[in-house]
All heavy atoms as an XYZ file, in Angstrom:
730
protein
N     117.470    114.008     78.408
C     116.768    112.780     78.098
C     115.262    113.030     78.174
O     114.802    113.844     78.961
C     117.141    111.672     79.073
C     118.590    111.244     79.013
S     118.970    109.932     80.170
C     118.584    108.524     79.161
N     114.545    112.291     77.410
C     113.096    112.464     77.412
C     112.482    111.668     78.558
O     113.101    110.774     79.132
C     112.496    112.000     76.076
O     112.717    110.595     75.941
C     113.109    112.753     74.919
N     111.235    111.993     78.825
C     110.512    111.316     79.901
C     110.370    109.826     79.605
O     110.537    108.987     80.493
C     109.140    111.963     80.093
C     108.254    111.333     81.158
C     108.871    111.505     82.525
C     106.869    111.937     81.115
N     110.116    109.489     78.361
C     109.936    108.085     77.990
C     111.196    107.272     78.247
O     111.124    106.168     78.807
C     109.543    107.980     76.506
O     108.411    108.815     76.267
C     109.223    106.564     76.127
N     112.339    107.801     77.873
C     113.589    107.080     78.098
C     113.887    106.909     79.588
O     114.341    105.838     80.016
C     114.749    107.797     77.416
C     114.780    107.722     75.888
C     115.912    108.568     75.351
C     114.927    106.289     75.439
N     113.630    107.937     80.354
C     113.880    107.838     81.794
C     112.932    106.836     82.456
O     113.334    106.076     83.339
C     113.747    109.209     82.452
C     114.895    110.175     82.166
C     114.579    111.558     82.713
C     116.183    109.656     82.758
N     111.680    106.817     82.013
C     110.745    105.846     82.579
C     111.080    104.422     82.155
O     110.906    103.474     82.931
C     109.312    106.211     82.192
C     108.761    107.479     82.846
C     107.351    107.761     82.362
C     108.803    107.385     84.361
N     111.578    104.249     80.936
C     112.024    102.924     80.500
C     113.234    102.466     81.315
O     113.332    101.295     81.700
C     112.357    102.932     79.016
C     111.167    102.859     78.061
C     111.637    103.053     76.623
C     110.447    101.543     78.211
N     114.157    103.380     81.572
C     115.311    103.060     82.405
C     114.869    102.682     83.820
O     115.367    101.714     84.398
C     116.285    104.238     82.443
C     117.502    104.077     83.333
C     118.379    102.934     82.847
C     118.275    105.372     83.390
N     113.919    103.437     84.364
C     113.408    103.136     85.699
C     112.719    101.771     85.721
O     112.886    100.994     86.672
C     112.442    104.223     86.160
N     111.965    101.454     84.685
C     111.302    100.149     84.618
C     112.320     99.017     84.521
O     112.162     97.970     85.158
C     110.345    100.116     83.431
N     113.376     99.226     83.733
C     114.418     98.205     83.615
C     115.129     98.000     84.949
O     115.397     96.857     85.351
C     115.410     98.595     82.524
N     115.440     99.077     85.655
C     116.074     98.965     86.968
C     115.167     98.259     87.960
O     115.606     97.422     88.749
C     116.444    100.349     87.503
C     117.681    101.006     86.937
C     117.796    102.435     87.457
C     118.911    100.218     87.290
N     113.881     98.597     87.921
C     112.932     97.985     88.841
C     112.813     96.481     88.575
O     112.811     95.671     89.504
C     111.560     98.655     88.731
C     110.613     98.246     89.817
C     110.624     98.899     91.028
C     109.724     97.196     89.632
C     109.757     98.522     92.047
C     108.859     96.811     90.638
C     108.876     97.467     91.843
N     112.734     96.110     87.305
C     112.628     94.686     86.959
C     113.889     93.924     87.342
O     113.821     92.786     87.824
C     112.339     94.527     85.475
S     110.672     95.044     85.020
N     115.050     94.546     87.166
C     116.302     93.911     87.574
C     116.336     93.721     89.085
O     116.734     92.657     89.580
C     117.501     94.759     87.121
O     117.426     94.956     85.711
C     118.817     94.098     87.480
N     115.922     94.730     89.822
C     115.869     94.613     91.278
C     114.873     93.572     91.735
O     115.139     92.804     92.668
N     113.719     93.515     91.091
C     112.705     92.518     91.433
C     113.211     91.110     91.174
O     113.008     90.197     91.985
C     111.425     92.780     90.651
C     110.234     91.889     90.969
C     109.787     92.098     92.407
C     109.098     92.173     90.008
N     113.906     90.928     90.058
C     114.506     89.627     89.762
C     115.514     89.250     90.835
O     115.560     88.104     91.291
C     115.173     89.654     88.380
C     115.865     88.370     88.023
C     115.137     87.270     87.628
C     117.247     88.269     88.107
C     115.776     86.076     87.311
C     117.889     87.091     87.790
C     117.146     85.987     87.393
N     116.330     90.208     91.254
C     117.312     89.946     92.297
C     116.670     89.590     93.623
O     117.137     88.694     94.333
N     115.585     90.265     93.965
C     114.900     89.986     95.225
C     114.265     88.599     95.205
O     114.305     87.868     96.189
C     113.830     91.068     95.512
C     112.886     90.651     96.613
C     114.504     92.376     95.885
N     113.693     88.227     94.084
C     112.978     86.957     94.010
C     113.889     85.744     93.843
O     113.483     84.624     94.144
C     111.966     86.996     92.862
C     110.809     87.987     93.035
C     109.929     87.987     91.811
C     110.008     87.669     94.281
N     115.113     85.939     93.376
C     115.970     84.790     93.083
C     117.123     84.598     94.057
O     117.676     83.503     94.106
C     116.557     84.894     91.666
O     117.319     86.098     91.565
C     115.470     84.875     90.619
N     117.510     85.596     94.808
C     118.697     85.490     95.657
C     118.330     85.031     97.061
O     117.262     85.355     97.572
C     119.419     86.829     95.745
C     119.932     87.326     94.426
C     120.973     86.403     93.844
O     121.843     85.905     94.537
N     120.873     86.178     92.545
N     119.227     84.284     97.682
C     119.038     83.865     99.064
C     119.962     84.612    100.016
O     119.708     84.645    101.207
C     119.284     82.368     99.201
C     118.183     81.538     98.619
C     118.370     80.067     98.946
O     119.384     79.665     99.496
N     117.378     79.278     98.609
N     120.998     85.212     99.506
C     121.904     85.984    100.348
C     121.213     87.277    100.771
O     120.590     87.963     99.954
C     123.187     86.309     99.578
O     123.970     87.209    100.302
N     121.325     87.599    102.044
C     120.661     88.794    102.565
C     121.234     90.054    101.914
O     120.504     90.991    101.594
C     120.781     88.849    104.105
C     120.142     90.102    104.652
C     120.140     87.624    104.733
N     122.529     90.072    101.680
C     123.164     91.242    101.068
C     122.658     91.435     99.631
O     122.332     92.549     99.219
C     124.699     91.108    101.117
C     125.364     92.232    100.355
C     125.181     91.076    102.544
N     122.568     90.356     98.871
C     122.062     90.452     97.498
C     120.593     90.848     97.482
O     120.140     91.586     96.604
C     122.270     89.126     96.763
C     123.724     88.785     96.553
S     124.604     90.014     95.588
C     123.917     89.716     93.988
N     119.836     90.370     98.453
C     118.433     90.754     98.574
C     118.310     92.254     98.822
O     117.484     92.938     98.203
C     117.797     89.965     99.716
C     116.324     90.192     99.968
C     115.514     89.299     99.049
C     116.000     89.898    101.405
N     119.166     92.770     99.686
C     119.132     94.207     99.965
C     119.570     95.021     98.749
O     119.047     96.110     98.508
C     120.016     94.520    101.181
C     119.395     94.034    102.470
S     120.413     94.205    103.937
C     121.178     95.760    103.759
N     120.506     94.493     97.972
C     120.916     95.202     96.755
C     119.764     95.268     95.757
O     119.567     96.289     95.091
C     122.132     94.515     96.140
C     123.403     94.737     96.924
S     124.811     93.821     96.306
C     125.019     94.510     94.695
N     118.998     94.190     95.646
C     117.829     94.206     94.776
C     116.789     95.218     95.242
O     116.193     95.932     94.435
N     116.587     95.285     96.549
C     115.649     96.276     97.089
C     116.124     97.698     96.809
O     115.319     98.584     96.498
C     115.470     96.062     98.593
C     114.668     94.842     99.001
C     114.732     94.647    100.508
C     113.236     94.973     98.546
N     117.418     97.913     96.914
C     117.970     99.245     96.627
C     117.768     99.623     95.159
O     117.469    100.777     94.847
C     119.458     99.302     96.969
C     119.712     99.481     98.425
C     119.107    100.747     98.970
O     119.367    101.833     98.433
O     118.362    100.650     99.943
N     117.937     98.661     94.254
C     117.675     98.933     92.841
C     116.217     99.313     92.623
O     115.911    100.228     91.850
C     118.023     97.713     91.987
C     119.461     97.578     91.547
C     119.664     96.256     90.817
C     119.858     98.729     90.649
N     115.317     98.627     93.302
C     113.897     98.926     93.154
C     113.563    100.317     93.694
O     112.837    101.087     93.054
C     113.064     97.857     93.855
C     113.139     96.505     93.182
S     112.432     95.164     94.122
C     110.728     95.646     94.201
N     114.111    100.652     94.846
C     113.858    101.976     95.421
C     114.464    103.070     94.545
O     113.855    104.119     94.307
C     114.398    102.052     96.862
C     113.603    101.124     97.770
C     114.342    103.476     97.391
C     114.203    100.954     99.147
N     115.666    102.822     94.032
C     116.296    103.786     93.125
C     115.486    103.996     91.859
O     115.396    105.108     91.346
N     114.881    102.924     91.354
C     114.047    103.035     90.159
C     112.808    103.880     90.432
O     112.410    104.706     89.603
C     113.640    101.654     89.668
N     112.217    103.698     91.588
C     111.042    104.502     91.944
C     111.422    105.971     92.087
O     110.695    106.869     91.621
C     110.395    103.960     93.238
C     109.334    104.901     93.761
C     109.808    102.586     92.985
N     112.572    106.233     92.696
C     113.031    107.618     92.848
C     113.308    108.237     91.476
O     112.950    109.393     91.218
C     114.265    107.683     93.761
C     113.871    107.342     95.192
C     114.926    109.049     93.707
C     115.044    107.173     96.126
N     113.939    107.475     90.583
C     114.221    107.975     89.237
C     112.931    108.287     88.481
O     112.822    109.337     87.837
C     115.054    106.961     88.463
C     115.355    107.309     87.003
C     116.210    108.575     86.926
C     116.039    106.147     86.315
N     111.947    107.407     88.578
C     110.672    107.642     87.892
C     109.963    108.866     88.466
O     109.408    109.683     87.716
C     109.779    106.410     87.993
N     109.988    109.014     89.778
C     109.345    110.174     90.396
C     110.047    111.468     90.004
O     109.399    112.483     89.705
C     109.332    110.012     91.910
N     111.380    111.447     89.989
C     112.133    112.646     89.615
C     111.887    113.009     88.154
O     111.742    114.191     87.811
C     113.619    112.434     89.861
N     111.824    112.006     87.279
C     111.570    112.275     85.861
C     110.175    112.844     85.655
O     109.990    113.795     84.881
C     111.744    110.992     85.051
N     109.203    112.277     86.346
C     107.840    112.787     86.214
C     107.731    114.201     86.774
O     107.069    115.063     86.170
C     106.860    111.857     86.925
N     108.368    114.441     87.899
C     108.324    115.767     88.501
C     108.997    116.793     87.588
O     108.512    117.898     87.416
C     109.015    115.752     89.855
C     108.469    116.778     90.809
C     108.277    118.101     90.568
C     108.018    116.547     92.120
N     107.764    118.712     91.669
C     107.587    117.789     92.639
C     107.949    115.428     92.925
C     107.095    117.918     93.928
C     107.466    115.574     94.210
C     107.042    116.801     94.703
N     110.107    116.420     86.990
C     110.811    117.322     86.071
C     109.965    117.614     84.831
O     109.984    118.718     84.299
C     112.149    116.690     85.671
C     112.920    117.447     84.653
C     113.615    118.612     85.263
N     114.455    119.238     84.254
C     114.800    120.496     84.287
N     114.442    121.246     85.288
N     115.551    120.998     83.344
N     109.206    116.612     84.385
C     108.356    116.796     83.206
C     107.148    117.666     83.528
O     106.744    118.496     82.708
C     107.898    115.431     82.683
C     107.034    115.507     81.477
N     107.531    115.849     80.239
C     105.703    115.307     81.312
C     106.537    115.853     79.359
N     105.424    115.515     79.992
N     106.572    117.495     84.707
C     105.350    118.220     85.059
C     105.621    119.652     85.526
O     104.849    120.557     85.219
C     104.583    117.465     86.136
C     104.029    116.108     85.710
C     103.398    115.405     86.895
C     103.022    116.276     84.585
N     106.687    119.854     86.287
C     106.982    121.186     86.824
C     108.480    121.456     86.741
O     109.194    121.388     87.752
C     106.501    121.290     88.265
N     108.995    121.784     85.556
C     110.447    121.950     85.414
C     111.017    123.161     86.150
O     112.195    123.161     86.508
C     110.653    122.079     83.903
C     109.337    122.455     83.350
C     108.290    121.947     84.297
N     110.207    124.179     86.398
C     110.724    125.381     87.047
C     110.693    125.277     88.567
O     111.335    126.057     89.256
C     109.919    126.599     86.606
N     109.971    124.304     89.095
C     109.801    124.171     90.530
C     110.907    123.278     91.107
O     111.163    122.193     90.607
C     108.419    123.562     90.817
C     107.960    123.813     92.224
O     108.722    124.292     93.052
N     106.719    123.474     92.498
N     111.538    123.721     92.181
C     112.650    122.967     92.773
C     112.199    122.008     93.864
O     113.029    121.348     94.479
C     113.674    123.931     93.348
N     110.895    121.897     94.099
C     110.411    121.004     95.150
C     110.757    119.552     94.857
O     111.040    118.779     95.765
C     108.894    121.135     95.311
C     108.486    122.476     95.886
O     109.355    123.158     96.458
O     107.301    122.843     95.756
N     110.730    119.168     93.599
C     111.045    117.788     93.229
C     112.471    117.416     93.567
O     112.751    116.288     93.995
N     113.390    118.357     93.395
C     114.788    118.087     93.721
C     114.970    117.863     95.221
O     115.735    116.987     95.637
C     115.665    119.246     93.258
C     115.671    119.413     91.758
C     116.384    120.687     91.331
O     116.866    121.444     92.158
N     116.445    120.911     90.031
N     114.252    118.610     96.018
C     114.334    118.454     97.467
C     113.790    117.097     97.888
O     114.373    116.402     98.716
C     113.574    119.601     98.179
C     113.510    119.371     99.670
C     114.227    120.933     97.873
N     112.678    116.690     97.291
C     112.087    115.393     97.614
C     113.036    114.260     97.218
O     113.198    113.286     97.954
C     110.708    115.241     96.937
C     110.187    113.831     97.061
C     109.721    116.221     97.534
N     113.680    114.379     96.064
C     114.621    113.353     95.626
C     115.816    113.272     96.574
O     116.250    112.170     96.946
C     115.074    113.624     94.173
C     116.271    112.777     93.801
C     113.936    113.373     93.221
N     116.339    114.395     97.007
C     117.463    114.393     97.946
C     117.053    113.757     99.266
O     117.803    112.957     99.849
C     118.005    115.827     98.148
C     118.708    116.285     96.880
C     118.937    115.895     99.349
C     119.110    117.727     96.882
N     115.854    114.056     99.759
C     115.376    113.439    100.991
C     115.179    111.938    100.819
O     115.496    111.151    101.720
C     114.072    114.103    101.440
C     114.203    115.517    101.984
C     112.835    116.118    102.265
C     115.048    115.524    103.238
N     114.666    111.515     99.666
C     114.451    110.087     99.422
C     115.780    109.335     99.338
O     115.904    108.230     99.877
C     113.648    109.896     98.144
N     116.763    109.910     98.687
C     118.076    109.264     98.590
C     118.733    109.203     99.969
O     119.374    108.199    100.321
C     118.967    109.996     97.566
C     120.395    109.520     97.639
C     118.407    109.807     96.170
N     118.560    110.239    100.783
C     119.098    110.226    102.144
C     118.436    109.137    102.974
O     119.114    108.399    103.702
C     118.896    111.608    102.807
O     119.503    112.598    101.985
C     119.490    111.639    104.193
N     117.121    109.017    102.862
C     116.409    107.959    103.584
C     116.844    106.583    103.097
O     116.969    105.636    103.898
C     114.901    108.138    103.410
N     117.096    106.460    101.808
C     117.555    105.195    101.245
C     118.934    104.831    101.805
O     119.188    103.665    102.137
C     117.599    105.305     99.715
C     117.872    104.022     98.999
S     117.642    104.154     97.220
C     119.115    105.021     96.734
N     119.803    105.798    101.932
C     121.135    105.542    102.481
C     121.055    105.140    103.956
O     121.760    104.216    104.393
C     122.018    106.778    102.320
N     120.194    105.794    104.714
C     120.016    105.423    106.115
C     119.449    104.017    106.249
O     119.885    103.232    107.105
C     119.070    106.413    106.805
C     119.693    107.723    107.230
C     118.630    108.720    107.646
C     120.646    107.476    108.375
N     118.503    103.685    105.396
C     117.898    102.355    105.423
C     118.938    101.295    105.131
O     118.966    100.236    105.771
C     116.752    102.315    104.407
C     116.131    100.968    104.213
C     116.535    100.346    102.905
O     116.860    101.068    101.956
O     116.528     99.107    102.855
N     119.819    101.548    104.177
C     120.859    100.574    103.848
C     121.874    100.450    104.985
O     122.354     99.355    105.272
C     121.573    100.963    102.558
C     120.795    100.598    101.328
S     120.263     98.891    101.279
C     121.785     98.058    100.961
N     122.199    101.532    105.639
C     123.140    101.468    106.762
C     122.572    100.617    107.892
O     123.278     99.771    108.462
C     123.462    102.875    107.257
N     121.309    100.808    108.202
C     120.668    100.010    109.251
C     120.569     98.551    108.816
O     120.825     97.635    109.600
C     119.278    100.593    109.595
C     118.495     99.646    110.489
C     119.426    101.948    110.249
N     120.227     98.330    107.559
C     120.138     96.961    107.052
C     121.454     96.229    107.105
O     121.521     95.065    107.518
N     122.519     96.889    106.695
C     123.829     96.244    106.751
C     124.286     96.037    108.194
O     124.993     95.074    108.493
C     124.867     97.031    105.965
C     124.808     96.764    104.499
C     124.634     97.789    103.594
C     124.919     95.470    104.006
C     124.567     97.540    102.236
C     124.855     95.208    102.655
C     124.681     96.245    101.768
N     123.883     96.905    109.108
C     124.208     96.698    110.522
C     123.497     95.445    111.048
O     124.082     94.656    111.791
C     123.812     97.921    111.343
N     122.250     95.249    110.648
C     121.511     94.056    111.067
C     122.149     92.801    110.475
O     122.311     91.776    111.161
C     120.024     94.175    110.668
C     119.303     92.864    110.830
C     119.348     95.262    111.477
N     122.526     92.860    109.205
C     123.172     91.702    108.567
C     124.503     91.389    109.240
O     124.829     90.221    109.478
C     123.356     91.962    107.055
C     124.235     90.904    106.426
C     122.012     92.011    106.370
N     125.261     92.412    109.572
C     126.532     92.207    110.265
C     126.307     91.577    111.630
O     127.035     90.664    112.038
C     127.289     93.542    110.404
O     127.473     94.102    109.112
C     128.630     93.354    111.075
N     125.284     92.047    112.347
C     124.974     91.464    113.658
C     124.539     90.009    113.516
O     124.929     89.156    114.326
C     123.890     92.277    114.345
N     123.735     89.698    112.490
C     123.325     88.311    112.254
C     124.531     87.426    111.964
O     124.634     86.309    112.464
C     122.361     88.233    111.072
C     120.902     88.577    111.314
C     120.148     88.600    110.001
C     120.283     87.578    112.259
N     125.440     87.923    111.154
C     126.609     87.131    110.789
C     127.528     86.916    111.981
O     128.100     85.842    112.160
C     127.364     87.792    109.640
C     128.462     86.937    109.088
C     128.168     85.850    108.286
C     129.781     87.218    109.377
C     129.178     85.040    107.786
C     130.798     86.420    108.881
C     130.493     85.330    108.079
N     127.672     87.941    112.816
C     128.567     87.811    113.977
C     127.996     86.886    115.043
O     128.745     86.212    115.743
C     128.836     89.181    114.585
C     129.792     90.001    113.766
C     130.100     91.307    114.440
N     131.029     92.078    113.628
C     131.371     93.312    113.879
N     130.852     93.935    114.932
N     132.209     93.953    113.104
N     126.669     86.853    115.185
C     126.092     86.009    116.230
C     126.073     84.543    115.861
O     126.241     83.691    116.724
C     124.651     86.451    116.569
O     123.855     86.382    115.396
C     124.623     87.826    117.171
N     125.852     84.228    114.611
C     125.741     82.820    114.296
C     126.219     82.428    112.929
O     125.818     81.385    112.420
N     127.045     83.274    112.296
C     127.540     82.981    110.947
C     126.381     82.723    109.977
O     126.447     81.829    109.133
C     128.497     81.783    110.970
C     129.695     81.973    111.856
C     130.924     82.442    111.103
O     131.006     82.205    109.905
O     131.783     83.065    111.745
N     125.315     83.471    110.124
C     124.142     83.328    109.269
C     124.160     84.441    108.226
O     124.144     85.614    108.568
C     122.846     83.443    110.082
C     122.788     82.590    111.315
C     122.629     81.144    110.984
C     122.448     80.356    112.279
N     122.443     78.953    112.105
N     124.186     84.055    106.938
C     124.170     85.070    105.889
C     123.136     84.782    104.800
O     123.041     85.514    103.835
C     125.554     85.253    105.273
C     126.035     83.998    104.571
O     125.469     82.927    104.812
O     126.979     84.115    103.771
N     122.352     83.733    104.964
C     121.299     83.414    104.010
C     119.940     83.627    104.671
O     119.814     83.546    105.894
C     121.416     81.969    103.515
C     122.710     81.629    102.771
C     122.726     80.156    102.413
C     122.858     82.475    101.528
N     118.927     83.883    103.869
C     117.609     84.174    104.425
C     117.032     82.978    105.163
O     116.377     83.137    106.186
C     116.644     84.621    103.313
O     116.620     83.634    102.281
C     117.061     85.950    102.741
N     117.266     81.764    104.673
C     116.759     80.573    105.354
C     117.417     80.396    106.715
O     116.761     80.015    107.686
C     116.995     79.325    104.511
C     116.240     79.346    103.199
O     115.238     80.096    103.106
O     116.638     78.633    102.271
N     118.698     80.678    106.792
C     119.409     80.547    108.060
C     118.984     81.630    109.043
O     118.898     81.391    110.241
C     120.915     80.637    107.836
C     121.476     79.497    107.023
C     122.922     79.762    106.627
O     123.411     80.885    106.726
N     123.601     78.715    106.184
N     118.714     82.826    108.561
C     118.308     83.926    109.450
C     116.920     83.664    110.033
O     116.624     84.095    111.126
C     118.336     85.239    108.690
N     116.067     82.956    109.305
C     114.730     82.645    109.810
C     114.802     81.702    110.989
O     113.899     81.692    111.848
C     113.878     82.043    108.691
N     115.867     80.909    111.099
C     116.030     79.984    112.219
C     116.314     80.704    113.529
O     116.152     80.127    114.599
C     117.167     78.998    111.923
C     116.880     78.091    110.751
C     118.112     77.287    110.346
O     119.174     77.446    110.988
O     118.006     76.545    109.367
N     116.727     81.956    113.495
C     117.065     82.705    114.706
C     115.833     83.239    115.424
O     115.949     83.850    116.476
C     117.996     83.869    114.359
C     119.376     83.490    113.851
C     120.129     84.728    113.417
C     120.147     82.746    114.923
N     114.659     83.047    114.861
C     113.417     83.576    115.444
C     113.161     83.036    116.836
O     112.693     83.739    117.685
C     112.247     83.208    114.545
C     111.548     84.403    113.997
C     110.302     84.007    113.305
N     110.618     83.788    111.902
C     109.784     83.297    111.030
N     108.604     82.913    111.404
N     110.134     83.141    109.782
N     113.403     81.786    117.060
C     113.019     81.132    118.304
C     113.912     81.348    119.452
O     114.482     82.190    119.931
């Protein structure tokens, strides 16, 4: 695939994730939108790195580290959401804000 197509795909994924983040109230759906946005950034970075230095494997290592960090972030996020739901049956962002006090 060409760089232009990959960047267009990354932009479409980012816009879809942004729409999901701005319109959803469920914490799980909000996290899915954030994951789409992070995945789009990783895809754009990997495409640019492949275009600029195709013989260098440093970009592949950075992408693997970023995807690993993304997976860890989602595991921690889902653990927090599970804890919120178990403590007070709260699964919406408005309801979770009430737990501050």
